N, CA, C and O of each residue as an XYZ file, in Angstrom:
836
protein
N     111.117    -31.061    199.952
C     110.021    -30.063    200.137
C     108.857    -30.601    200.849
O     108.374    -31.677    200.499
N     108.355    -29.895    201.868
C     107.229    -30.420    202.660
C     105.966    -30.450    201.815
O     105.750    -29.676    200.882
N     105.178    -31.384    202.214
C     103.734    -31.460    201.531
C     102.952    -30.220    201.848
O     102.899    -29.775    202.994
N     102.371    -29.689    200.869
C     101.473    -28.424    201.137
C     100.278    -28.784    201.857
O      99.781    -27.976    202.642
N      99.739    -29.987    201.653
C      98.611    -30.449    202.376
C      98.900    -30.668    203.903
O      98.100    -30.324    204.773
N     100.078    -31.252    204.153
C     100.453    -31.462    205.704
C     100.732    -30.145    206.313
O     100.381    -29.954    207.478
N     101.376    -29.146    205.589
C     101.685    -27.944    206.201
C     100.407    -27.151    206.557
O     100.335    -26.607    207.659
N      99.384    -27.065    205.653
C      98.211    -26.322    205.969
C      97.339    -27.042    207.014
O      96.720    -26.400    207.863
N      97.300    -28.380    206.941
C      96.558    -29.148    207.980
C      97.174    -28.945    209.432
O      96.515    -28.681    210.438
N      98.427    -29.099    209.372
C      99.096    -28.997    210.756
C      98.990    -27.561    211.246
O      99.016    -27.373    212.462
N      98.875    -26.545    210.427
C      98.755    -25.140    210.811
C      97.509    -24.933    211.502
O      97.447    -24.007    212.310
N      96.389    -25.755    211.269
C      95.115    -25.475    211.862
C      94.860    -26.260    213.207
O      93.733    -26.355    213.694
N      95.923    -26.782    213.736
C      95.681    -27.741    214.877
C      95.468    -26.981    216.187
O      94.534    -27.313    216.916
N      96.303    -25.957    216.531
C      96.205    -25.341    217.867
C      95.617    -23.958    217.894
O      95.079    -23.452    216.909
N      95.737    -23.379    219.038
C      95.047    -22.093    219.291
C      95.702    -20.871    218.679
O      95.054    -20.121    217.949
N      96.961    -20.662    218.962
C      97.595    -19.400    218.480
C      98.279    -19.719    217.147
O      99.098    -20.637    217.125
N      98.012    -19.051    216.076
C      98.623    -19.282    214.789
C      99.422    -18.045    214.401
O      99.208    -16.903    214.806
N     100.426    -18.460    213.509
C     101.197    -17.376    212.889
C     101.757    -17.697    211.619
O     101.918    -18.883    211.331
N     102.076    -16.788    210.817
C     102.567    -17.136    209.404
C     103.471    -15.954    208.961
O     103.210    -14.807    209.324
N     104.482    -16.229    208.215
C     105.272    -15.231    207.646
C     106.002    -15.645    206.461
O     106.462    -16.780    206.337
N     106.123    -14.609    205.474
C     106.919    -14.992    204.274
C     108.292    -14.415    204.366
O     108.471    -13.312    204.882
N     109.273    -15.137    203.874
C     110.638    -14.655    203.844
C     110.881    -13.665    202.757
O     110.544    -13.900    201.596
N     111.454    -12.579    203.119
C     111.698    -11.460    202.168
C     112.775    -11.795    201.146
O     113.870    -12.116    201.608
N     112.623    -11.766    199.802
C     113.628    -11.977    198.825
C     114.464    -13.258    199.165
O     115.694    -13.234    199.212
N     113.768    -14.297    199.383
C     114.435    -15.435    199.771
C     115.439    -16.029    198.933
O     116.502    -16.446    199.394
N     115.120    -16.084    197.656
C     115.923    -16.697    196.643
C     117.244    -15.838    196.505
O     118.356    -16.360    196.414
N     117.028    -14.515    196.497
C     118.167    -13.509    196.270
C     119.267    -13.603    197.353
O     120.406    -13.186    197.141
N     118.884    -14.168    198.531
C     119.834    -14.127    199.672
C     120.776    -15.309    199.554
O     121.709    -15.405    200.351
N     120.572    -16.286    198.532
C     121.455    -17.471    198.319
C     122.497    -17.201    197.244
O     122.115    -17.055    196.083
N     123.703    -17.132    197.532
C     124.683    -16.980    196.370
C     124.887    -18.135    195.539
O     124.815    -19.268    196.014
N     125.124    -17.928    194.383
C     125.387    -18.988    193.403
C     126.799    -19.340    193.371
O     127.629    -18.435    193.278
N     127.204    -20.700    193.446
C     128.519    -21.136    193.443
C     129.331    -20.458    192.287
O     128.834    -20.400    191.162
N     130.615    -19.928    192.555
C     131.345    -19.342    191.430
C     131.479    -20.129    190.277
O     131.627    -19.553    189.199
N     131.448    -21.481    190.335
C     131.629    -22.487    189.260
C     130.469    -22.418    188.374
O     130.563    -22.629    187.165
N     129.243    -22.089    189.038
C     127.968    -22.177    188.227
C     127.538    -20.764    187.762
O     126.573    -20.668    187.004
N     128.195    -19.681    188.169
C     127.790    -18.242    187.814
C     127.923    -18.171    186.292
O     127.127    -17.413    185.736
N     128.753    -18.802    185.563
C     128.899    -18.602    184.050
C     127.754    -19.047    183.432
O     127.509    -18.590    182.316
N     126.866    -19.991    184.017
C     125.762    -20.465    183.366
C     124.487    -19.478    183.627
O     123.365    -19.788    183.226
N     124.722    -18.387    184.259
C     123.733    -17.368    184.568
C     124.044    -16.046    183.943
O     123.746    -14.998    184.515
N     124.680    -16.077    182.699
C     125.123    -14.924    182.053
C     124.092    -14.350    181.186
O     123.300    -15.078    180.588
N     124.069    -12.966    181.086
C     123.120    -12.362    180.298
C     123.892    -11.394    179.251
O     124.866    -10.746    179.637
N     123.466    -11.322    178.023
C     124.044    -10.383    176.997
C     123.085     -9.162    176.877
O     121.866     -9.290    176.765
N     123.688     -8.055    176.909
C     122.769     -6.802    176.882
C     123.350     -5.707    175.894
O     124.476     -5.257    176.109
N     122.680     -5.318    174.930
C     123.108     -4.211    174.020
C     122.421     -2.950    174.174
O     122.878     -1.953    173.614
N     121.237     -2.877    174.961
C     120.562     -1.719    175.275
C     119.973     -1.137    174.002
O     119.892      0.083    173.858
N     119.570     -1.981    173.093
C     119.011     -1.503    171.808
C     120.001     -1.113    170.725
O     119.596     -0.713    169.633
N     121.277     -1.222    171.005
C     122.354     -0.774    170.136
C     122.932     -2.072    169.433
O     123.882     -2.673    169.935
N     122.335     -2.483    168.266
C     122.705     -3.641    167.495
C     124.039     -3.625    166.953
O     124.550     -4.706    166.660
N     124.725     -2.472    166.765
C     125.996     -2.462    166.001
C     127.313     -2.389    166.986
O     128.404     -1.956    166.615
N     127.036     -2.868    168.256
C     128.200     -2.991    169.197
C     128.171     -4.353    169.843
O     127.156     -5.050    169.885
N     129.352     -4.696    170.349
C     129.427     -5.865    171.171
C     128.565     -5.764    172.505
O     128.534     -4.716    173.151
N     127.916     -6.824    172.859
C     126.984     -6.703    174.027
C     127.717     -6.640    175.319
O     128.826     -7.172    175.384
N     127.207     -6.041    176.353
C     127.725     -6.085    177.665
C     127.370     -7.408    178.233
O     126.305     -7.935    177.910
N     128.256     -8.027    179.123
C     128.120     -9.314    179.732
C     127.791     -9.213    181.156
O     128.636     -8.772    181.935
N     126.639     -9.582    181.561
C     126.231     -9.580    183.024
C     126.121    -10.968    183.511
O     125.867    -11.897    182.745
N     126.310    -11.120    184.783
C     126.291    -12.525    185.402
C     125.696    -12.457    186.762
O     126.133    -11.705    187.634
N     124.670    -13.273    186.926
C     123.968    -13.475    188.219
C     124.914    -14.085    189.235
O     125.564    -15.093    188.959
N     124.993    -13.484    190.393
C     125.864    -14.066    191.586
C     124.883    -14.510    192.611
O     125.298    -15.064    193.630
N     123.615    -14.310    192.420
C     122.645    -14.718    193.477
C     121.564    -15.558    192.763
O     121.316    -15.432    191.564
N     120.948    -16.414    193.576
C     119.816    -17.306    192.978
C     118.667    -16.475    192.561
O     118.241    -15.570    193.279
N     118.160    -16.770    191.410
C     117.069    -15.890    190.848
C     115.718    -16.788    190.794
O     115.744    -18.009    190.645
N     114.615    -16.070    190.927
C     113.348    -16.750    190.942
C     113.129    -17.746    189.777
O     112.479    -18.781    189.926
N     113.701    -17.382    188.619
C     113.422    -18.189    187.430
C     114.167    -19.461    187.373
O     113.878    -20.287    186.508
N     115.222    -19.707    188.338
C     115.909    -20.902    188.318
C     115.099    -22.062    188.698
O     114.420    -21.999    189.723
N     115.107    -23.108    187.976
C     114.282    -24.265    188.143
C     114.423    -24.888    189.554
O     113.421    -25.203    190.195
N     115.679    -25.063    190.033
C     115.981    -25.654    191.359
C     115.892    -24.624    192.465
O     116.143    -24.960    193.623
N     115.550    -23.399    192.164
C     115.496    -22.395    193.274
C     114.740    -22.727    194.478
O     115.259    -22.530    195.577
N     113.591    -23.199    194.381
C     112.792    -23.579    195.599
C     113.460    -24.649    196.482
O     113.484    -24.565    197.710
N     113.991    -25.644    195.790
C     114.638    -26.793    196.573
C     115.921    -26.235    197.172
O     116.241    -26.598    198.304
N     116.669    -25.388    196.501
C     117.910    -24.891    197.049
C     117.589    -24.036    198.389
O     118.231    -24.140    199.434
N     116.475    -23.166    198.176
C     116.081    -22.301    199.345
C     115.663    -23.184    200.482
O     116.089    -22.964    201.616
N     114.866    -24.149    200.231
C     114.406    -25.062    201.419
C     115.593    -25.774    201.936
O     115.635    -25.922    203.158
N     116.539    -26.229    201.246
C     117.719    -26.889    201.722
C     118.539    -25.891    202.684
O     119.075    -26.292    203.717
N     118.583    -24.624    202.271
C     119.244    -23.654    203.001
C     118.558    -23.531    204.420
O     119.245    -23.515    205.442
N     117.239    -23.448    204.446
C     116.399    -23.311    205.649
C     116.550    -24.546    206.533
O     116.645    -24.469    207.758
N     116.568    -25.686    205.849
C     116.765    -26.896    206.648
C     118.175    -27.015    207.288
O     118.334    -27.551    208.385
N     119.168    -26.504    206.575
C     120.519    -26.564    207.145
C     120.515    -25.662    208.387
O     120.961    -26.099    209.447
N     120.053    -24.484    208.295
C     119.975    -23.581    209.452
C     119.200    -24.303    210.546
O     119.610    -24.243    211.705
N     118.121    -24.968    210.241
C     117.320    -25.599    211.292
C     118.085    -26.711    212.006
O     117.980    -26.852    213.225
N     118.864    -27.511    211.243
C     119.573    -28.524    211.770
C     120.686    -28.063    212.794
O     120.994    -28.718    213.790
N     121.242    -26.878    212.437
C     122.275    -26.392    213.276
C     121.684    -25.802    214.629
O     122.362    -25.777    215.656
N     120.471    -25.364    214.571
C     119.749    -24.794    215.671
C     119.009    -25.904    216.589
O     118.378    -25.502    217.567
N     119.057    -27.051    216.354
C     118.324    -28.101    217.031
C     118.583    -28.020    218.522
O     117.620    -28.128    219.281
N     119.815    -27.837    219.009
C     120.103    -27.873    220.370
C     119.645    -26.597    220.988
O     118.933    -26.618    221.992
N     120.033    -25.463    220.413
C     119.830    -24.179    220.971
C     118.255    -23.800    221.001
O     117.740    -23.313    222.007
N     117.554    -24.058    219.843
C     116.065    -23.599    219.758
C     115.387    -24.750    219.105
O     115.108    -24.635    217.911
N     115.061    -25.945    219.795
C     114.533    -27.172    219.205
C     113.165    -26.825    218.615
O     112.896    -27.195    217.472
N     112.290    -26.128    219.348
C     110.925    -25.853    218.846
C     110.902    -24.988    217.604
O     110.232    -25.305    216.621
N     111.645    -23.883    217.658
C     111.739    -23.057    216.398
C     112.324    -23.746    215.347
O     111.862    -23.580    214.218
N     113.361    -24.570    215.546
C     114.014    -25.319    214.384
C     112.993    -26.298    213.770
O     112.904    -26.424    212.549
N     112.283    -26.936    214.568
C     111.278    -27.989    214.136
C     110.239    -27.235    213.246
O     109.965    -27.701    212.140
N     109.659    -26.096    213.686
C     108.724    -25.406    212.853
C     109.230    -24.951    211.598
O     108.538    -25.026    210.582
N     110.469    -24.451    211.594
C     111.091    -24.054    210.282
C     111.277    -25.264    209.376
O     111.107    -25.104    208.167
N     111.611    -26.459    209.855
C     111.917    -27.558    209.072
C     110.707    -28.312    208.631
O     110.708    -28.903    207.551
N     109.584    -28.313    209.498
C     108.456    -29.175    209.163
C     107.241    -28.375    208.679
O     106.298    -28.929    208.113
N     107.287    -27.088    208.911
C     106.090    -26.236    208.649
C     106.425    -25.053    207.694
O     105.833    -23.978    207.785
N     107.301    -25.269    206.867
C     107.661    -24.205    205.866
C     107.523    -24.832    204.501
O     107.970    -25.940    204.204
N     106.772    -23.912    203.590
C     106.576    -24.388    202.277
C     107.144    -23.321    201.425
O     106.653    -22.193    201.462
N     108.190    -23.613    200.625
C     108.884    -22.607    199.867
C     109.337    -21.470    200.606
O     110.363    -21.545    201.283
N     108.551    -20.256    200.523
C     108.966    -18.970    201.207
C     108.015    -18.771    202.430
O     108.215    -17.792    203.150
N     107.067    -19.570    202.694
C     106.105    -19.305    203.801
C     106.328    -20.171    204.932
O     106.345    -21.383    204.722
N     106.506    -19.721    206.125
C     106.615    -20.477    207.318
C     105.409    -20.296    208.113
O     105.017    -19.156    208.365
N     104.688    -21.493    208.597
C     103.594    -21.489    209.395
C     103.693    -22.137    210.737
O     104.406    -23.134    210.849
N     103.055    -21.672    211.748
C     103.061    -22.354    213.029
C     101.677    -22.106    213.799
O     100.926    -21.160    213.564
N     101.483    -22.994    214.647
C     100.304    -22.926    215.510
C     100.545    -23.651    216.818
O     100.704    -24.871    216.838
N     100.574    -22.862    217.972
C     100.853    -23.508    219.234
C      99.776    -23.417    220.251
O      98.881    -22.581    220.125
N      99.823    -24.270    221.294
C      98.935    -24.179    222.387
C      99.353    -23.074    223.392
O      98.526    -22.650    224.199
N     100.512    -22.642    223.359
C     101.121    -21.756    224.313
C     100.446    -20.371    224.362
O      99.791    -19.968    223.401
N     100.596    -19.689    225.414
C     100.157    -18.254    225.545
C     101.015    -17.393    224.575
O     102.190    -17.639    224.304
N     100.279    -16.340    224.077
C     100.947    -15.507    223.075
C     102.412    -15.098    223.479
O     103.287    -15.046    222.615
N     102.660    -14.822    224.734
C     103.988    -14.443    225.153
C     104.992    -15.497    224.804
O     106.065    -15.192    224.284
N     104.640    -16.814    225.101
C     105.520    -17.926    224.780
C     105.750    -18.002    223.328
O     106.886    -18.162    222.880
N     104.661    -17.887    222.540
C     104.695    -17.920    221.094
C     105.687    -16.921    220.544
O     106.523    -17.205    219.686
N     105.531    -15.699    221.112
C     106.543    -14.581    220.730
C     107.954    -15.038    220.888
O     108.770    -14.730    220.019
N     108.296    -15.717    221.880
C     109.645    -16.147    222.079
C     110.056    -17.197    220.925
O     111.178    -17.205    220.417
N     109.044    -18.056    220.580
C     109.392    -18.957    219.463
C     109.650    -18.198    218.219
O     110.606    -18.496    217.503
N     108.802    -17.185    217.913
C     108.957    -16.357    216.713
C     110.300    -15.656    216.752
O     111.027    -15.615    215.759
N     110.626    -15.092    217.944
C     111.983    -14.391    217.990
C     113.159    -15.406    217.683
O     114.188    -15.025    217.126
N     112.959    -16.677    218.063
C     113.958    -17.627    217.914
C     114.048    -17.997    216.441
O     115.144    -18.240    215.937
N     112.932    -18.045    215.748
C     112.922    -18.230    214.365
C     113.605    -17.208    213.562
O     114.328    -17.505    212.611
N     113.352    -15.871    213.985
C     113.987    -14.804    213.491
C     115.507    -14.895    213.507
O     116.220    -14.671    212.529
N     115.951    -15.268    214.787
C     117.388    -15.392    214.968
C     118.012    -16.484    214.102
O     119.071    -16.298    213.502
N     117.314    -17.650    214.052
C     117.773    -18.734    213.141
C     117.899    -18.292    211.695
O     118.915    -18.475    211.023
N     116.757    -17.674    211.248
C     116.880    -17.145    209.849
C     117.922    -16.062    209.638
O     118.507    -15.993    208.557
N     118.169    -15.249    210.584
C     119.127    -14.248    210.488
C     120.541    -14.693    210.295
O     121.375    -13.964    209.758
N     120.802    -15.885    210.733
C     122.148    -16.448    210.620
C     122.470    -16.730    209.102
O     123.622    -16.793    208.672
N     121.329    -16.894    208.327
C     121.489    -17.094    206.943
C     121.158    -15.904    205.988
O     121.039    -16.018    204.768
N     121.025    -14.740    206.706
C     120.732    -13.478    206.112
C     119.254    -13.508    205.561
O     118.918    -12.709    204.687
N     118.410    -14.400    206.056
C     116.926    -14.308    205.735
C     116.180    -13.450    206.779
O     116.594    -13.341    207.933
N     115.109    -12.869    206.345
C     114.193    -12.071    207.224
C     112.794    -12.342    206.808
O     112.461    -12.532    205.638
N     111.960    -12.351    207.872
C     110.513    -12.430    207.535
C     109.962    -11.005    207.321
O     110.287    -10.086    208.074
N     109.129    -10.842    206.289
C     108.682     -9.573    206.002
C     107.807     -9.019    207.148
O     108.036     -7.897    207.599
N     106.809     -9.790    207.624
C     106.069     -9.394    208.718
C     105.290    -10.673    209.220
O     104.836    -11.512    208.442
N     105.181    -10.740    210.550
C     104.459    -11.828    211.166
C     103.030    -11.636    211.225
O     102.597    -10.648    211.819
N     102.194    -12.515    210.645
C     100.749    -12.434    210.781
C     100.263    -13.324    211.782
O     100.767    -14.444    211.878
N      99.280    -12.934    212.590
C      98.816    -13.990    213.577
C      97.357    -13.563    213.951
O      96.904    -12.439    213.735
N      96.640    -14.648    214.568
C      95.296    -14.421    215.063
C      95.305    -13.760    216.472
O      94.268    -13.390    217.021
N      96.553    -13.636    217.028
C      96.666    -12.922    218.228
C      97.216    -11.529    217.945
O      98.193    -11.392    217.208
N      96.599    -10.481    218.525
C      97.073     -9.068    218.301
C      98.362     -8.841    218.954
O      99.065     -7.890    218.615
N      98.728     -9.698    219.913
C     100.067     -9.453    220.606
C     101.201     -9.903    219.752
O     102.363     -9.536    219.922
N     100.790    -10.730    218.814
C     101.948    -11.240    217.819
C     101.965    -10.656    216.545
O     103.004    -10.397    215.937
N     100.702    -10.420    216.086
C     100.574     -9.741    214.744
C     101.255     -8.521    214.457
O     101.065     -7.603    215.254
N     102.094     -8.297    213.373
C     102.764     -7.186    213.181
C     102.230     -6.319    212.145
O     102.827     -5.272    211.893
N     101.151     -6.642    211.502
C     100.501     -5.875    210.537
C      98.998     -5.952    210.666
O      98.346     -6.478    209.764
N      98.432     -5.469    211.710
C      96.901     -5.576    211.852
C      96.151     -4.995    210.772
O      95.016     -5.425    210.563
N      96.665     -4.005    209.998
C      95.915     -3.399    208.904
C      95.680     -4.204    207.788
O      94.757     -3.958    207.011
N      96.549     -5.279    207.628
C      96.425     -6.189    206.415
C      95.655     -7.376    206.873
O      96.205     -8.299    207.473
N      94.295     -7.358    206.576
C      93.426     -8.475    206.882
C      92.196     -8.341    205.864
O      91.572     -7.294    205.689
N      91.959     -9.474    205.263
C      92.559    -10.758    205.258
C      93.886    -10.721    204.525
O      94.148     -9.802    203.749
N      94.779    -11.787    204.786
C      96.031    -11.890    204.065
C      96.032    -13.210    203.161
O      95.383    -14.229    203.395
N      96.864    -12.993    202.119
C      96.915    -14.154    201.217
C      97.941    -15.074    201.747
O      99.095    -14.731    202.002
N      97.440    -16.309    201.904
C      98.276    -17.394    202.458
C      98.242    -18.659    201.637
O      97.273    -19.418    201.633
N      99.319    -18.847    200.959
C      99.447    -20.165    200.123
C      98.217    -20.464    199.253
O      97.721    -21.587    199.166
N      97.740    -19.322    198.586
C      96.635    -19.469    197.686
C      95.319    -19.326    198.321
O      94.308    -19.358    197.619
N      95.247    -19.164    199.650
C      94.018    -18.859    200.351
C      93.896    -17.500    201.024
O      94.901    -16.814    201.212
N      92.812    -17.142    201.352
C      92.590    -15.834    202.155
C      92.447    -16.144    203.557
O      91.507    -16.871    203.879
N      93.272    -15.685    204.483
C      93.165    -15.933    205.898
C      92.700    -14.651    206.595
O      93.342    -13.601    206.586
N      91.501    -14.843    207.209
C      90.948    -13.685    208.009
C      91.611    -13.827    209.394
O      91.249    -14.787    210.074
N      92.503    -13.017    209.874
C      93.191    -13.163    211.077
C      92.310    -12.994    212.317
O      92.450    -13.686    213.326
N      91.440    -12.079    212.185
C      90.482    -11.745    213.332
C      89.525    -12.851    213.624
O      89.313    -13.215    214.780
N      88.931    -13.404    212.560
C      88.020    -14.475    212.580
C      88.700    -15.795    212.711
O      88.105    -16.794    213.113
N      89.953    -15.784    212.366
C      90.825    -17.055    212.283
C      89.996    -18.062    211.333
O      89.620    -19.159    211.747
N      89.760    -17.633    210.121
C      89.052    -18.509    209.200
C      89.688    -18.375    207.791
O      90.180    -17.309    207.421
N      89.666    -19.445    207.047
C      90.247    -19.421    205.640
C      89.121    -19.442    204.702
O      88.029    -19.922    205.007
N      89.391    -18.905    203.523
C      88.373    -18.905    202.364
C      89.179    -18.898    201.129
O      90.394    -18.709    201.176
N      88.520    -19.105    199.980
C      89.185    -19.156    198.785
C      89.350    -17.717    198.233
O      88.510    -16.834    198.410
N      90.483    -17.563    197.561
C      90.658    -16.239    196.912
C      89.672    -16.072    195.752
O      89.462    -17.013    194.986
N      89.078    -14.913    195.617
C      88.166    -14.607    194.519
C      88.900    -14.464    193.250
O      89.841    -13.676    193.150
N      88.490    -15.217    192.263
C      89.101    -15.154    190.959
C      88.030    -15.551    189.891
O      87.099    -16.312    190.155
N      88.219    -15.011    188.734
C      87.326    -15.340    187.627
C      87.793    -16.454    186.835
O      88.929    -16.483    186.363
N      86.889    -17.426    186.670
C      87.389    -18.568    185.897
C      86.797    -18.401    184.423
O      85.590    -18.506    184.207
N      87.640    -18.160    183.527
C      87.256    -17.907    182.143
C      87.010    -19.195    181.334
O      87.843    -20.098    181.256
N      85.841    -19.209    180.757
C      85.613    -20.445    179.886
C      84.676    -20.017    178.785
O      83.758    -19.240    179.046
N      84.859    -20.482    177.580
C      83.948    -20.223    176.483
C      82.704    -21.257    176.610
O      82.797    -22.442    176.289
N      81.611    -20.697    177.084
C      80.375    -21.447    177.234
C      79.453    -21.530    176.037
O      78.298    -21.941    176.143
N      79.990    -21.129    174.893
C      79.142    -21.066    173.625
C      79.005    -22.576    173.204
O      78.111    -22.876    172.414
N      79.787    -23.464    173.659
C      79.586    -24.926    173.304
C      80.146    -25.690    174.635
O      80.858    -25.159    175.487
N      79.729    -26.908    174.643
C      80.127    -27.670    175.805
C      80.619    -29.116    175.442
O      79.922    -29.878    174.770
N      81.756    -29.424    175.884
C      82.225    -30.835    175.671
C      82.519    -31.431    176.989
O      82.464    -30.769    178.026
N      82.842    -32.722    176.946
C      83.234    -33.420    178.326
C      84.435    -32.791    178.835
O      84.581    -32.824    180.057
N      85.330    -32.218    178.127
C      86.580    -31.734    178.628
C      86.373    -30.376    179.311
O      87.162    -29.970    180.164
N      85.246    -29.653    178.899
C      85.127    -28.233    179.342
C      84.878    -28.251    180.921
O      85.541    -27.452    181.583
N      84.036    -29.039    181.539
C      83.913    -28.952    183.025
C      85.180    -29.366    183.763
O      85.482    -28.838    184.833
N      85.955    -30.357    183.161
C      87.171    -30.764    183.797
C      88.177    -29.664    183.714
O      88.951    -29.475    184.653
N      88.203    -28.920    182.623
C      89.088    -27.793    182.477
C      88.877    -26.674    183.420
O      89.821    -26.055    183.911
N      87.611    -26.410    183.676
C      87.161    -25.353    184.622
C      87.527    -25.767    186.089
O      88.030    -24.963    186.874
N      87.250    -27.047    186.409
C      87.549    -27.544    187.700
C      89.023    -27.475    187.974
O      89.444    -27.074    189.059
N      89.832    -27.874    186.972
C      91.304    -27.885    187.197
C      91.855    -26.433    187.439
O      92.975    -26.291    187.928
N      91.092    -25.377    187.106
C      91.604    -24.033    187.403
C      91.523    -23.638    188.754
O      92.162    -22.662    189.145
N      90.714    -24.375    189.601
C      90.424    -24.044    191.014
C      91.508    -24.499    191.918
O      91.873    -25.674    191.952
N      92.035    -23.529    192.675
C      93.118    -23.927    193.639
C      92.596    -24.394    194.926
O      92.091    -23.605    195.725
N      92.704    -25.697    195.164
C      92.087    -26.299    196.313
C      92.944    -27.469    196.852
O      92.602    -28.639    196.682
N      94.174    -27.077    197.569
C      95.075    -28.079    197.922
C      94.528    -28.957    199.112
O      94.974    -30.085    199.321
N      93.579    -28.406    199.850
C      93.094    -29.219    200.981
C      91.843    -30.015    200.525
O      91.370    -30.837    201.309
N      91.284    -29.826    199.322
C      90.139    -30.575    198.811
C      88.848    -30.074    199.409
O      87.892    -30.849    199.434
N      88.731    -28.889    199.879
C      87.541    -28.402    200.558
C      86.355    -28.432    199.627
O      85.203    -28.657    199.999
N      86.726    -28.191    198.402
C      85.507    -28.085    197.340
C      85.311    -29.478    196.699
O      84.517    -29.580    195.763
N      85.952    -30.499    197.123
C      85.860    -31.830    196.493
C      84.448    -32.326    196.546
O      84.053    -32.907    195.536
N      83.578    -32.190    197.600
C      82.240    -32.676    197.463
C      81.483    -32.091    196.251
O      80.570    -32.765    195.774
N      81.789    -30.893    195.717
C      81.223    -30.275    194.528
C      81.931    -30.672    193.328
O      81.331    -31.119    192.351
N      83.214    -30.520    193.371
C      83.972    -30.753    192.032
C      84.128    -32.162    191.708
O      84.342    -32.457    190.532
N      84.049    -33.094    192.613
C      84.215    -34.528    192.274
C      83.215    -34.970    191.269
O      83.484    -35.793    190.394
N      82.067    -34.412    191.412
C      80.968    -34.864    190.436
C      81.352    -34.487    189.090
O      81.215    -35.326    188.199
N      81.832    -33.297    188.810
C      82.269    -32.974    187.397
C      83.473    -33.836    187.042
O      83.565    -34.232    185.880
N      84.376    -34.154    187.907
C      85.485    -35.059    187.473
C      85.002    -36.485    187.122
O      85.441    -37.087    186.142
N      84.086    -36.996    187.957
C      83.589    -38.350    187.775
C      82.809    -38.356    186.323
O      83.078    -39.167    185.437
N      81.897    -37.429    186.220
C      81.039    -37.354    185.024
C      81.844    -37.114    183.782
O      81.368    -37.405    182.685
N      83.065    -36.587    183.906
C      83.852    -36.271    182.642
C      84.639    -37.490    182.226
O      85.043    -37.624    181.071
N      84.874    -38.464    183.271
C      85.726    -39.588    182.860
C      84.960    -40.597    181.933
O      85.535    -41.597    181.501
């Protein structure tokens, strides 16, 4: 799996940016028949006096521990097969995808970026994957202009301003008493994979040690 830090940093390098989430990514991957028996469910529908019905998953589910790695491996395999036909699109899929989100940012004009996106859609389509909607700071590429800002890997991305900010969330803490662990606990709840808040939060971490 790619480093989240590297994916986000690389995404901010060039002029035209785009991002998209794969729709129902895990459910597009079939479970090997030999492993399906380990994904069985017993269901009585509230009727305790009868034998339960037996159901069995035939597709990968979100709750499976290896699901993210299996999904990424599927994307990487599609990318490897497309190296000759669509090298740029294949490289973006392989190096700039984090779990279900694919990011890209190019120097090209929007028209050329659109061709790269179409190539990515073609590659994903061979594995029955599909992007929900492409978001971009270019109106010529963006497929959902009404959705702004959008949630992107734990951040809020304002497509029009092409700026990132943190998602608003309430940090709950009992402040009726304070211990050394309390500030560290509050800081640990903040999602900051790029370390943008480090100049502020590092003081709480150091003081707590």
